[in-house]
N, C-alpha and C positions, 0 to 999 in steps of 0.2 A: 395494450401497449406491447410492442415487440421487445425481445430481449435486448436488441441494439438500443432501442429508445430507453429502456430501463437503465442500462449501463451508462449511456450518455447522460441521463438525468442524474444518476448517482455521482458520476465523475464531475459534472458541472456544478452540482448544488452542495458539494462538500469540499472544503479546502484540501483535506488529506483523506484518501480512500485506499484501503488495503483489501484487495481481493485475495482471499486466503483459504486454506483448508482448516476448518474449525473456526473458533471465535477468538477474539483477543484474550478472553479469560481462559480459554481451553483450546489452544492450537492443536491441530490434529496431524501436523507434520513438522519435522525439525526445521525446515526452511522457513515456513510460516512463523514458527516460534522464534527464530532468530530475528526476523524483521520486527515482530511484536516487541521483543526485548530491546532492540535499538530505539524504536519509537517511544517506548515507555521510559527508557533511560533518558532520552532527550526531553521527555515531558511534553511531547507534541500530542495534541488532540487529534484523533482520527476516527474514521468509521471503518469497521471491519465487516466485510461481507463474506459469508461462508459459502464457497462454491460447492461444497459437498451436499448442500441442501437441494441443489438443482443441477442436473446434467446440462440443462439448457444454459444456465449461467456459466457453468464450468467451461463449456465449449464456446459459448458466446464471447466470453472475455478474451479467449485466445484469438478469436477471429477479429474482435474489436481492436486489439493491440498489435495483431500480427506477431505475437510473442507466444512461444509454445508451452511455457511453464507457469506454474502458480507457486509462490505468491507474485502479485503484481501491485506495485505502489504507484499511485497517481497523486500529484501535487498541483493544485490549482488547475485541474483539467489536463495536465500533461503527464504522459507516461514516463516514469522515472526508470523503472527496471524491476528485476527480480531480486532474489536474495543475494546473489553474489555481487551484483552491482550496488545494491543498497549498502551491503557490508563494506565494500571497498570505498564507497563514497564516505561512509561514516568514519572509517579509519583514517581517511585522508583529510577529514574536516570539511569535505565538499557538501555532504548532506546538510550539516548545520548551516553552511553558507547558503545553500539553496532555500532552506526554510526562511532564513533571514532576508534573502533577496525577494522572496515572495510575500513577505510581511506576515509570516506565520510565527507566532510566539514559540520560542523554545525555552523551556524551563529546566534546562539541564543543570544538575548539580556540578559545582566546580570539580574538576578532576584532581 
C-alpha cells in the first residue's frame, strides 16, 4: 500500500483523524497539543496518527492535503485545517457546529 493509499484509507475510515506530532496521550509539539486539548474538551472521539514515526507519513500528509504544516485535522474525509484554524473555529463555535452538522457526537461539558 502506498502512503497516499494509507492516508486516504485512514481519512475515509475514521470520522475524525488528527495527523499530529506525538500521540493524543503525549503530544510532541505545542500545536498538536492544542488541537488535542480542543478535541478532548469537546469530548469528540478521534484517531491520532503520529507523523514522527514515519518520514514518509510526515511528508505524505503534506502532499495529500497540499498543506505545509502539522497538525492536520480531518472530519468525515474533509481537511479542516491546522492548529490556528481549528483554534479559531473552536473559539467561534464553528468547530462544534461542524461536528454537529456531520453527525459526530460532541460530549462537551457546559461552559
